[in-house]
N, C-alpha and C positions, 0 to 999 in steps of 0.2 A: 504494500500500500504506500502511496506517496505520503511522505511525512508532513507535507505542507497543507494538503487538502484532500478530503474525501469527495467534496463537491465544489463547484465554483459558486460565485455569489449571485448567479442568475438562474439557478435551476431547482432550488428547493421549493416544494409545494406541500400542501397538507397531507399528501401521501407519505411524506417523510416524517410525519408527526411522531414524537417521542424517540426519534433516532438520535444516536450519538454521532456528531459530525465534527469535522475539522475544516475550518475555512481560513483563507489567507487573503489579505488585500489591504487597501488603503482606508484610513478612517476619513470618510467623506464629510460626516456631520456628527455632532454630539448634542444631546439634549438632556440637561440635568433637571430632573423633577424632584430633587431632594432625596427621596427614598429610592428612586430608580434612576439609573443612567442609561440612556439609549445611545447606541453607536451605529451609524450606517456604515457598513463595511462594503467597499467597492472594489471590483476588479474589472477586467476587460468585458465580462459577460453580463454584469448587472450589479444590483445592490441588495444586500440582505440586512434587515434590521436585527441588531443584537442588543441584549440588555443585561445589566448586572444590578442586583439590589445592594442596598447599603450594608447588609450583613456580610457580603462577600469580601474576603480579605484583599481582593484586587480593586475594590471600588475606588479608594483614594488615588491609587496609581493611575487608573484609567481616567479619572476625573482630570488629572493634570497633563495627560499625554497630548502632544501637539497634533492638530489635524494634519492629515496627509502622511503621518507615520504609517509604516507598514507593520501589521501585526498578524499573528496567527492565533486563532481562538479555538478552544475545545468547548463544546456545549451540546445542549439537548434542544431539538426542534420542538417548538410549541405552536399549536394551532391558535390563531388569533380569534377573538370573539368577533361576531358579525359587525359590530359597531366600530371595531378598530382595524378592519381590513383596509389596506391601501391598494386601491385599484390601479394606481399609476405604476406600481411595481409588479414585475413578473412573480416576485416572491412575496407579494403583499398579503397572502393568506397566512403566512407564518412569521415567526421570529425565533432567534436562537438565544437561549438562556446560557450565558457564559459561565463555565466552570473554572477555566484557566486560560491564560493567554501568554504570548511570548512576543517581544518586540523583535522584529526582523530587520527593520530599517528605521532609524530616527529621522526626524524632519526638523530643519531649522525654521525660524519664523518666516512665514510666507510673504513674498512680495505682492501676491495677488491671490485671492481665494479661488479655489478650484470649483467649489459647488455653486458659485454665484453665476448668474447670467449677465451680470453687469458688464458693460463694455469698459475696456481699459486701453490706455495709450498703446499704439502699435509698438513703440520702442520697448515697453515692458513685456508685452506679449511675445515678441520675437527674441528678446534677450533670455527669457525664461520659457522658451517654446516647449520644453519637456513638461512644464507645468500646464501650459496652455492646452497641450494635447490631451491632458487628463480631463478637461472640461467636456461635458456631455456632447454639446453640439459639434465641436471640432473633432472629438474622438469618433463620433459617428460618421462624420464626413470622410475621414481617412479610411475607416472600415468600408464605407461605401465605395470609395475609390478602389480599394483592393478587390472588392467583389466585382466591380465593373470591369477591371482589367482581366480578371479570371474568366468572366463571361465572354469578353471579346475574344480572348484566346480560344476558348471552346468553340465559339461560333465561327471564327475564321478557319479553324481546323475542319469543322463540319462542312464548310463551303469549299474545301479542297485546297486551301492555302497552306504553304509550308513556312515555318518560322525560321528566319536566319538573323544573325547578328552581323552588322556591318562595322567597319573600323571607326574608332573614335579619333585617333590621330590621323589626319589627312591633310590635303593641300587647301590653300585659300582659293575661293572662287567668288565671283560677283553674283550673289544670290539675293541682294536687296538690303542686307543688314551688315553691321560690322562683325568681323570675325574675332573670336578669342584666339590669340596666337600663343604657341608654345615653342620656346627656343629648343633647338636640337643641340645636345652636348657633343654628339659624335659628328655632327655636320655644322661646324662653326659658321655663324652668320646666316644660317637658314632656319626656317620656322615651320612647324606644323600648324594646322588650324583645327580647332574643334568643329565638328560638322554643324552647320546651320540646319541641315536636314541631310538624310542619306541619299540625296537626289541622284548623284552620279552612280553611286554604288548599286542602288536598286535598279537602275537602268542596265548596268553591267550584269546584274543577276539575270535579267531577261535575255540579254545577249548570250549568256552562258547556257541557255536552254532550259532554265527553270521556269515553269509556266505561271505560277501564282505565288507571290512572296508577301509576307507581312512581318512586322516587328513592332513591338512597343518601344519606340526609338527615342533615346535622349537627344535633344537638340540644344544647341548653344548659340545664342545671339546676343551681341553686346548692344542691347536696346534699352531705352528708358522704360520704366515700369508704367503700367496702366492697370486699371481695375480688372481687365480681362487678359492681362499679359504679365507674366513673371519676368523680372529682369534676370539675365544670365542663362537659365536653363528651363526647359519644359519637356514634356513627353507627348508624343503623337502616335496614333495608330497609322503606321506607314505601310502602304500596300501598293503593289504593282502587278499588272496582268499582261500577258502576251496575247497577241492575235485578237485584240478587242477594239471596239469603237467606243465612243463616248457613252452611248446608251448601255453598253455592257457594264461599265464602271458604275453608272447610276443604279442599275438593277441590284448589284451586290451591296452597295452602300445603303440604299433605301431599305433593303431587307434587314440589314444589320441594325440600322438606326431604329426602325420600327420595333423590332424585337427587343432591343436594348432599352429603349425608353418606356415601352409597355411593361417590361419586367421590373424596372426600378422606380417607376413613378405611377401614380394613379391619375395623373393629368390626362386630359383628352388629346388626341392627335387631330389637328384641324384638317390635315390632308393625309390620306393613306397613300396616295400617289403624289409625290412632291412636284409642285408646279415649276415650270422653267420660265425664267424671266431674262430677257436679254439685258446686257449691261446698259445699253442705251435706254431701254424702257425703265429700268430700275432707277437710273439717275433722273429721268424725267418725272416718273410717278411718285418716287419716294425720296429723291434727293441723295440717295446713298446706294452703294452696291451691297449693303447688308441690311435690308429692310425687315422690320418687324411686321409680319403679315397679320398678326392679331389686331393690328391697328387698321381700321377701315378707311381712314382719311387718305385722300389722294392729292397729289400736287399737280397743278396745271401751269402751262406756259402762257403768260399774258403779255409777253414782250411786244407783240404786234399791236395790241390795244393802244399802247402809248405812242404809236405812230399816227393815230387818228387825229384829225383836226378838232373833233368835238370832245376830246379829252383834254382838260385844262390843268391837269396835275403836273405843273411845269418841272418840279424837282425830278420826278421820274422820267419825264420826257427828255430832259437834258442828259440824264445819265444813259438812257437808251441810245441816244444819238452818239454818245461817246463809246459805245460798245458794251454797255451793261445789259443784263437780262432781268426779266421780272418773272418770279415764280409765286404761285398763290395756293392757298389751302382753303377748301370750302368746308364749312361745318353745317350740318343739317339741323334745321328747326331750332335755331338759337336766338330767335327774335326776342324771346322773353328773358334772356340772360341779362343780369344787371350790368351797368356801365363798368363796375369794378372788375368783372370778368375780363372784358376786352382790354381795359387799361392794365390789368395784371399781366396779360400776355405781352403787351407793348413794353411794360417795365422790365419783364424778364428778358426780352430781346436786347434791351439796352444794357442789361447786366452781362449779357453774353458778348458785349463789345460792338453790337450793331447800332445803327441809328434809330432802331425801333421797327415795329411792324405796323403798316397802315391797315385799316380795316373799315368795313361798313357792312350793313345788313340790308338785304333786298326787301323792299316793302311796296305796297301799293295795291290798288284795286284795278281800276281801268288803266292808270298810268303807273309805270314802274319808276321807283326812285330809290335812292340809297341813303340810309340813315347811318350817320357816323361822321367823325371829324373830317374825312376827305370825300364824303359822298357827293358834295356839291360840285365837285370838279368833273363829274361824269354825266354825259347826256343820257337820255332814255335809250337811244339807239345803241350807245356804247355799252350800257348795262345789259341790254338784251344780248349783245354779242358775248359779253363776259359770261352770262348765264348759259349760252349755247356751248361755249368752250369748256366751262367747268362742270356743267350739268347741274348748276344751282337752281333752286326754286325760290319762290317768294317765302320769306321767313328764314332763309338760310343766310349765313354770314360768310364773309371772305376776308382772309388775312393775306397780305402780300408784301413782298420785299424786293428791292432792286439793288443790284451790285454786280461786280464782275462775277463770272460763272462760278469759280471756286468758292468765293465767299458766300454768295447767295445760296448755293446748294448746301453748304455746311449749316447755315442758319436755318433754312427752311426745313431741312431734315430734322434738326433738333426741335424746331417749332412743331412739326407734325407729331412728334412723340409727346412734347409738353402739353399741347392742346388736347390730345387724345386722353392723356392721363387726367388732366383737369376735368374733362367731361366724363371720365370713368367709362371709356369706350373699349378698353383693353381687357380681355378675359384672361386673368392671371392663372386660370386653371387649364391652360391650353399650351400645347407645343405646336408651333407653325413652322415647318421646314419648307425650304425652297432651294432651287438651283439658280444661280446667276450664270448665264452662258454668254457666248459670243463676245468675249473680251477683245479689245484691240490689242494687237501684238506690240505696237509702238505708241509712244506718247512723246510730247515735247518736254524736255527738262526746263523747269521754270528759271533756273539760275543761268544755265549755259545756253539755253534756247536751241540745243541740239537734240536730235532724236535719240531716245533710249528705249529699252525694253520696258513695257508697262508691268509685266508680271514675270513669270518664269521664262528665261531665255531659251529653254529647251522644248517649248510647246510647238506642236505641228500647226502650220497655217491652214485655214479652211480653203476648200476648193481644189480644183485640178492644178497641180504645180505648173503645168505648161501654160495655163491661162491666167495665172496670177500676175497682176500689174505691179511689179516691184518698184515702179516709179512713183507710186502713190502709197507709201508705207503706212501713213496714218489711217488709210481706209481698210487696211488688212485686218482680218479677224483671225483669232486662234481657236483651236479646240481646247480652250482654257475655261475652267469652271470653278465656282465656289459653292460650297454648301453652307447655308445659313439657317439658324434657328432662333426665333424670337429676337431678331436684331443682332445676334452674335454670330460672327463668322467662325465656323468650326474648322474650315480648311479650304485651301486652294488645291486644284488638281488639273491634270491635262492629259491629252493624248500627246505622246512625246514625238519630237522630231528625230527620227531614226536614220535620216539620210545626211551623211557628212557634207555633200556638195550644197544641199539646201541650207544646212546649218551655217556654212561659211558665208553664204549669200546673205542670210538674215543678220548675222553678226556684223558683216561689212556695213549694212545700213545703219547699225548702231555705233559705227566708228571703230570696230575692231578689225585689225588685219588678220590674214591667215596665220601669220606667225603668232599674233596675240592669242588666237583661239587654240592653236597647237600647244602653246606654253601653258595656258590656263586649264585646258581640258584634254591634255595629251592622252591620258588613259582611255577616256570615253570615246574620243574621236577615233582613236586607233581601233578600239573594239567595234565601233559601229561600221568600220570598213571591212569587217570579216563576217558579214551576214547577220544583220540585225532584224528581228521581227518587229512588226508594228506593235506598239505597247503603250500602256497608259496606266495612270493610277491617281492616288489622292492620299492625304494624310490628316485626318481629323484630329484635333487636339484633345487629348485625354483630359487634361485639366479643365478645359472649357466644357466638355461633356459632363463631367462630374459637377461642375459649378451650376449648370442648368438643372441637373437632377436633384441637387441638394438645395435649390432655391437660394443660392448665395450670389451676392453681387460682386464680391471680390475674390479673385482667384487664389489669394493667399489663404483663404479659409478652407481650401481643399488640397493644399500642398503641405507635405509633411514638415519640411524644414525650409520655409521660404526666406528669401532675402528681403530687405527693406527697399524703399524707393530709390536709394542710392546704391543698390546692388551690393549691400553689405550683409554679412551673416553676423548679427550681433551676439549670437550665442557662442559661435566658434571663433569670433574675432577675425573674420575673413572679409576681404583680402588683407594680408599681413605683410610686413616687411620681411625680407630675407637677408641672410648674412652675406658679407663681402665674399666669403669663401664660395658660397653657392653661386653667386654671380660670376665669379672668376671661372668656375667650372664650365659655365655656359658661355664664356667669352663675352659677357655683358658688363656694362657699367652704367650707373645711373647718372644722368645729367644733373649737375648741381644747380640749384636755383640761384 
């Protein structure tokens, strides 16, 4: 018999009444009732209430013992009376009367209580992450993460995929983020890079003749932290398939996501078959390529309205003439909303750094007019045109903004979410997946004004290669796709460009010479020259999946040992300084300030 426990703290029931048991765990709570002392003993599996009366020789000792100390208790299981049953505990029908105990691990004064749901400063939580992880919500999130990963592995295997591990030390490549570099001791002056993703390797696996690959892959990117992005490292379900088209990848991923989200959540699935939205339509209708489809509000383009002579809103008219665009959101039947609602949206927009959001409400019987601060600047005919473009009816309201495309899309996308939440239009008990497709291969770099890859440089262009007009690169589309859920981008993916000559041609448009490509992607280019199958894949983020399933808004709540916003591990004091001797071995020296 295990000397530390006969049972765990989550399994005793009234069936164990009068049994002698041994339990071990952390003291979660204590309640001193004078003649009786109650201790909630906690382990990974649950909580069991234990008690000791004043006549017990251990009473005084247990009274003084620090919370979160680890103890072993010997005792007898007692069935609780009906009026004392705790329905919130799996063990709520019983309690354990302590006969003896042993301290297994003492605890110092706590910097934060474990049993409390109170929020604490991130600095404290991350510095004492081992304590934070004992807290019920975070503990359950991490256990959920483990179960999700196990389920994914099982499902991928059942779908005919083989799991492989790709190298961690590799070469630097332009994949969109900064690399973490690792100096080579044996090759002075040269560096490894930690993989931003196993992109090249998983393509090489396909070239090697393996048909379906997956891995729960660690990825490393020197990026700033966000609520949905961990700085430094994260994990993704990396998968690749040979002899497939875009739809084949969609079929696998949709099946996996449907099964996964139905297993680990009780929320409804808005779509059993995920809708496909072109990048162009996504930016037009939602202002973003990661739309929350639970939100019914749509965005309309009103730029041409402000070219009319019967529209006198001169501020917007001047901006449109100088190249700005106008985007609008229509809200249904909001005529009875108080002025404070509309002004609140306008105020919010100003807090976001914009000049505000113009608005008015359509009203009238025989004649259509616009009620609101800027309504007087629009003729009846122009209002009719706006109603036609937006689908608005009498009693509906319209919010609109004008600026350069990038700025106005950012604002109007955020406004769409803000307004929908204020109007309580979003069903929080729903998952809404979609695919964003038909991404442009190239875009203009705002700083250099040169052409660059918009997404993955290894994506296959759409259409017959012989008929593609390479002289118009900004019109070229790729078999590039994103999967999005509830406004969270889970992953990008693509059908890969497996033709070296075509790859050279596309890279040349982005300013790379053949020599550049050979230097950066020597291994893959060489491999593709020896008979490469058509292939494609995707890599949904595990952290973001778990974040959605656990209803968390910050990815650090589902990460075992996350870094802070400055990419620091406060618990392990990382990154840290290294000795001169270590630097010398690596042929490195630090530049003195």
